[in-house]
VOKEKOL-384564 format. One record per residue (C-alpha): residue number from 1; residue in three letters; chain; x, y, z. Coordinates in nm, 2 decimals, always signed. Example, Ala and Ser with C-alpha at 12.3 -4.5 7.8 and 13.67 -1.06 7.14 Angstrom:
+-----+--------+--------+--------+--------+--------+
! num ! residu ! chaine !      x !      y !      z !
+-----+--------+--------+--------+--------+--------+
!   1 !    Ala !      A !  +1.23 !  -0.45 !  +0.78 !
!   2 !    Ser !      A !  +1.37 !  -0.11 !  +0.71 !
+-----+--------+--------+--------+--------+--------+
***
This chain:
+-----+--------+--------+--------+--------+--------+
! num ! residu ! chaine !      x !      y !      z !
+-----+--------+--------+--------+--------+--------+
!   1 !    Unk !      A !  +0.00 !  +0.00 !  +0.01 !
!   2 !    Unk !      A !  +0.28 !  +0.24 !  +0.10 !
!   3 !    Unk !      A !  +0.44 !  +0.16 !  -0.24 !
!   4 !    Unk !      A !  +0.12 !  +0.24 !  -0.44 !
!   5 !    Unk !      A !  +0.09 !  +0.57 !  -0.26 !
!   6 !    Unk !      A !  +0.43 !  +0.67 !  -0.36 !
!   7 !    Unk !      A !  +0.38 !  +0.56 !  -0.71 !
!   8 !    Unk !      A !  +0.06 !  +0.77 !  -0.72 !
!   9 !    Unk !      A !  +0.25 !  +1.06 !  -0.58 !
!  10 !    Unk !      A !  +0.52 !  +1.02 !  -0.81 !
!  11 !    Unk !      A !  +0.27 !  +1.01 !  -1.12 !
!  12 !    Unk !      A !  +0.07 !  +1.32 !  -0.98 !
!  13 !    Unk !      A !  +0.41 !  +1.50 !  -0.94 !
!  14 !    Unk !      A !  +0.51 !  +1.40 !  -1.30 !
!  15 !    Unk !      A !  +0.18 !  +1.52 !  -1.44 !
!  16 !    Unk !      A !  +0.20 !  +1.84 !  -1.24 !
!  17 !    Unk !      A !  +0.55 !  +1.90 !  -1.37 !
!  18 !    Unk !      A !  +0.44 !  +1.83 !  -1.73 !
!  19 !    Unk !      A !  +0.13 !  +2.06 !  -1.70 !
!  20 !    Unk !      A !  +0.34 !  +2.36 !  -1.56 !
!  21 !    Unk !      A !  +0.60 !  +2.31 !  -1.84 !
!  22 !    Unk !      A !  +0.34 !  +2.31 !  -2.11 !
!  23 !    Unk !      A !  +0.16 !  +2.61 !  -1.95 !
!  24 !    Unk !      A !  +0.49 !  +2.80 !  -1.91 !
!  25 !    Unk !      A !  +0.59 !  +2.73 !  -2.27 !
!  26 !    Unk !      A !  +0.27 !  +2.85 !  -2.40 !
!  27 !    Unk !      A !  +0.28 !  +3.16 !  -2.18 !
!  28 !    Unk !      A !  +0.63 !  +3.23 !  -2.31 !
!  29 !    Unk !      A !  +0.53 !  +3.19 !  -2.65 !
!  30 !    Unk !      A !  +0.25 !  +3.43 !  -2.61 !
!  31 !    Unk !      A !  +0.47 !  +3.69 !  -2.46 !
!  32 !    Unk !      A !  +0.74 !  +3.66 !  -2.73 !
!  33 !    Unk !      A !  +0.46 !  +3.70 !  -3.00 !
!  34 !    Unk !      A !  +0.34 !  +4.02 !  -2.80 !
!  35 !    Unk !      A !  +0.70 !  +4.15 !  -2.78 !
!  36 !    Unk !      A !  +0.76 !  +4.10 !  -3.15 !
!  37 !    Unk !      A !  +0.43 !  +4.26 !  -3.23 !
!  38 !    Unk !      A !  +0.51 !  +4.57 !  -3.01 !
!  39 !    Unk !      A !  +0.86 !  +4.59 !  -3.15 !
!  40 !    Unk !      A !  +0.70 !  +4.62 !  -3.50 !
!  41 !    Unk !      A !  +0.46 !  +4.88 !  -3.37 !
!  42 !    Unk !      A !  +0.74 !  +5.07 !  -3.21 !
!  43 !    Unk !      A !  +0.93 !  +5.07 !  -3.52 !
!  44 !    Unk !      A !  +0.65 !  +5.21 !  -3.72 !
!  45 !    Unk !      A !  +0.58 !  +5.48 !  -3.47 !
!  46 !    Unk !      A !  +0.95 !  +5.59 !  -3.46 !
!  47 !    Unk !      A !  +0.94 !  +5.60 !  -3.85 !
!  48 !    Unk !      A !  +0.63 !  +5.81 !  -3.84 !
!  49 !    Unk !      A !  +0.79 !  +6.04 !  -3.58 !
!  50 !    Unk !      A !  +1.11 !  +6.08 !  -3.78 !
!  51 !    Unk !      A !  +0.91 !  +6.19 !  -4.08 !
!  52 !    Unk !      A !  +0.72 !  +6.47 !  -3.89 !
!  53 !    Unk !      A !  +0.87 !  +6.82 !  -3.91 !
!  54 !    Unk !      A !  +0.81 !  +6.98 !  -3.58 !
!  55 !    Unk !      A !  +0.85 !  +7.32 !  -3.67 !
!  56 !    Unk !      A !  +0.62 !  +7.29 !  -3.97 !
!  57 !    Unk !      A !  +0.32 !  +7.39 !  -3.75 !
!  58 !    Unk !      A !  +0.48 !  +7.72 !  -3.63 !
!  59 !    Unk !      A !  +0.44 !  +7.95 !  -3.90 !
!  60 !    Unk !      A !  +0.58 !  +8.27 !  -3.73 !
!  61 !    Unk !      A !  +0.94 !  +8.20 !  -3.67 !
!  62 !    Unk !      A !  +1.28 !  +8.38 !  -3.72 !
!  63 !    Unk !      A !  +1.46 !  +8.05 !  -3.81 !
!  64 !    Unk !      A !  +1.40 !  +7.99 !  -4.18 !
!  65 !    Unk !      A !  +1.24 !  +8.32 !  -4.26 !
!  66 !    Unk !      A !  +1.41 !  +8.43 !  -4.57 !
!  67 !    Unk !      A !  +1.26 !  +8.77 !  -4.57 !
!  68 !    Unk !      A !  +1.38 !  +8.83 !  -4.21 !
!  69 !    Unk !      A !  +1.74 !  +8.70 !  -4.32 !
!  70 !    Unk !      A !  +1.73 !  +8.95 !  -4.61 !
!  71 !    Unk !      A !  +1.63 !  +9.24 !  -4.38 !
!  72 !    Unk !      A !  +1.92 !  +9.16 !  -4.14 !
!  73 !    Unk !      A !  +2.17 !  +9.12 !  -4.44 !
!  74 !    Unk !      A !  +2.08 !  +9.46 !  -4.57 !
!  75 !    Unk !      A !  +2.17 !  +9.62 !  -4.24 !
!  76 !    Unk !      A !  +2.49 !  +9.40 !  -4.21 !
!  77 !    Unk !      A !  +2.36 !  +9.20 !  -3.89 !
!  78 !    Unk !      A !  +2.48 !  +8.85 !  -3.82 !
!  79 !    Unk !      A !  +2.18 !  +8.62 !  -3.82 !
!  80 !    Unk !      A !  +2.36 !  +8.31 !  -3.67 !
!  81 !    Unk !      A !  +2.26 !  +8.27 !  -3.32 !
!  82 !    Unk !      A !  +2.04 !  +8.58 !  -3.32 !
!  83 !    Unk !      A !  +1.75 !  +8.43 !  -3.17 !
!  84 !    Unk !      A !  +1.93 !  +8.30 !  -2.87 !
!  85 !    Unk !      A !  +2.11 !  +8.64 !  -2.83 !
!  86 !    Unk !      A !  +1.76 !  +8.81 !  -2.83 !
!  87 !    Unk !      A !  +1.63 !  +8.55 !  -2.57 !
!  88 !    Unk !      A !  +1.94 !  +8.61 !  -2.34 !
!  89 !    Unk !      A !  +1.91 !  +9.00 !  -2.38 !
!  90 !    Unk !      A !  +1.55 !  +8.99 !  -2.27 !
!  91 !    Unk !      A !  +1.60 !  +8.76 !  -1.98 !
!  92 !    Unk !      A !  +1.91 !  +8.93 !  -1.86 !
!  93 !    Unk !      A !  +1.72 !  +9.24 !  -1.80 !
!  94 !    Unk !      A !  +1.54 !  +9.05 !  -1.51 !
!  95 !    Unk !      A !  +1.66 !  +9.18 !  -1.18 !
!  96 !    Unk !      A !  +1.56 !  +9.16 !  -0.81 !
!  97 !    Unk !      A !  +1.35 !  +9.48 !  -0.87 !
!  98 !    Unk !      A !  +1.18 !  +9.34 !  -1.17 !
!  99 !    Unk !      A !  +1.22 !  +9.38 !  -1.55 !
! 100 !    Unk !      A !  +1.20 !  +9.73 !  -1.69 !
! 101 !    Unk !      A !  +1.01 !  +9.61 !  -2.00 !
! 102 !    Unk !      A !  +0.71 !  +9.48 !  -1.81 !
! 103 !    Unk !      A !  +0.47 !  +9.79 !  -1.74 !
! 104 !    Unk !      A !  +0.30 !  +9.64 !  -1.43 !
! 105 !    Unk !      A !  +0.38 !  +9.73 !  -1.07 !
! 106 !    Unk !      A !  +0.34 !  +9.44 !  -0.82 !
! 107 !    Unk !      A !  +0.32 !  +9.48 !  -0.44 !
! 108 !    Unk !      A !  +0.36 !  +9.10 !  -0.35 !
! 109 !    Unk !      A !  +0.67 !  +9.02 !  -0.57 !
! 110 !    Unk !      A !  +0.86 !  +9.12 !  -0.88 !
! 111 !    Unk !      A !  +0.75 !  +9.04 !  -1.25 !
! 112 !    Unk !      A !  +1.02 !  +8.85 !  -1.44 !
! 113 !    Unk !      A !  +1.03 !  +8.73 !  -1.81 !
! 114 !    Unk !      A !  +1.02 !  +8.34 !  -1.82 !
! 115 !    Unk !      A !  +0.98 !  +8.24 !  -2.18 !
! 116 !    Unk !      A !  +1.07 !  +8.43 !  -2.50 !
! 117 !    Unk !      A !  +0.96 !  +8.34 !  -2.85 !
! 118 !    Unk !      A !  +1.11 !  +8.54 !  -3.15 !
! 119 !    Unk !      A !  +0.83 !  +8.57 !  -3.40 !
! 120 !    Unk !      A !  +1.00 !  +8.75 !  -3.70 !
! 121 !    Unk !      A !  +1.27 !  +9.02 !  -3.77 !
! 122 !    Unk !      A !  +1.09 !  +9.28 !  -3.55 !
! 123 !    Unk !      A !  +0.85 !  +9.12 !  -3.30 !
! 124 !    Unk !      A !  +0.89 !  +8.90 !  -2.98 !
! 125 !    Unk !      A !  +0.64 !  +8.76 !  -2.76 !
! 126 !    Unk !      A !  +0.74 !  +8.70 !  -2.39 !
! 127 !    Unk !      A !  +0.56 !  +8.55 !  -2.10 !
! 128 !    Unk !      A !  +0.62 !  +8.70 !  -1.75 !
! 129 !    Unk !      A !  +0.53 !  +8.59 !  -1.40 !
! 130 !    Unk !      A !  +0.58 !  +8.68 !  -1.03 !
! 131 !    Unk !      A !  +0.51 !  +8.31 !  -0.93 !
! 132 !    Unk !      A !  +0.12 !  +8.39 !  -0.86 !
! 133 !    Unk !      A !  +0.01 !  +8.60 !  -1.15 !
! 134 !    Unk !      A !  +0.13 !  +8.60 !  -1.50 !
! 135 !    Unk !      A !  +0.10 !  +8.79 !  -1.83 !
! 136 !    Unk !      A !  +0.24 !  +8.83 !  -2.19 !
! 137 !    Unk !      A !  +0.42 !  +9.10 !  -2.39 !
! 138 !    Unk !      A !  +0.46 !  +9.18 !  -2.74 !
! 139 !    Unk !      A !  +0.79 !  +9.35 !  -2.80 !
! 140 !    Unk !      A !  +0.94 !  +9.54 !  -3.08 !
! 141 !    Unk !      A !  +1.31 !  +9.47 !  -3.11 !
! 142 !    Unk !      A !  +1.59 !  +9.63 !  -3.30 !
! 143 !    Unk !      A !  +1.94 !  +9.50 !  -3.38 !
! 144 !    Unk !      A !  +2.23 !  +9.75 !  -3.44 !
! 145 !    Unk !      A !  +2.53 !  +9.68 !  -3.65 !
! 146 !    Unk !      A !  +2.74 !  +9.64 !  -3.35 !
! 147 !    Unk !      A !  +2.51 !  +9.36 !  -3.21 !
! 148 !    Unk !      A !  +2.33 !  +9.57 !  -2.94 !
! 149 !    Unk !      A !  +1.96 !  +9.48 !  -2.90 !
! 150 !    Unk !      A !  +1.70 !  +9.74 !  -2.81 !
! 151 !    Unk !      A !  +1.36 !  +9.65 !  -2.69 !
! 152 !    Unk !      A !  +1.02 !  +9.84 !  -2.68 !
! 153 !    Unk !      A !  +0.71 !  +9.72 !  -2.52 !
! 154 !    Unk !      A !  +0.42 !  +9.74 !  -2.77 !
! 155 !    Unk !      A !  +0.14 !  +9.57 !  -2.58 !
! 156 !    Unk !      A !  +0.10 !  +9.37 !  -2.26 !
! 157 !    Unk !      A !  -0.18 !  +9.19 !  -2.09 !
! 158 !    Unk !      A !  -0.18 !  +9.04 !  -1.73 !
! 159 !    Unk !      A !  -0.42 !  +8.76 !  -1.63 !
! 160 !    Unk !      A !  -0.63 !  +8.80 !  -1.31 !
+-----+--------+--------+--------+--------+--------+
***
């Protein structure tokens, strides 16, 4: 009797091991198929992303604007890196007392320019904030032959 119990236990264990092996191999095959399908999908998505021109949706920009380049060439202004120089010049006007280009007074803090977007050869739009309130500016800029940049605030808005 003891011998038959061990034989049944052995057969049960062998059947259990075979069941687990078959189940695991099927699960592994399903996971491999899913991985291969996702890799193909990832490749397709990466290919479609590579073909998208991210700047195509932005019409107003200095980069690639031939009319703006011609304008600067007529006055002998170097266009290379001009957009970053304009952004740096605007942000460098931020100080502990605020930015002189922002026409709003603030009792709780100082307004400083956070983001700058150069629209063309004459206009810049900028975002400013004091941490609680924010607004936007449209600025007129002019670049001299020596590379100095001057700004004039054309319009501004502050959000409540």
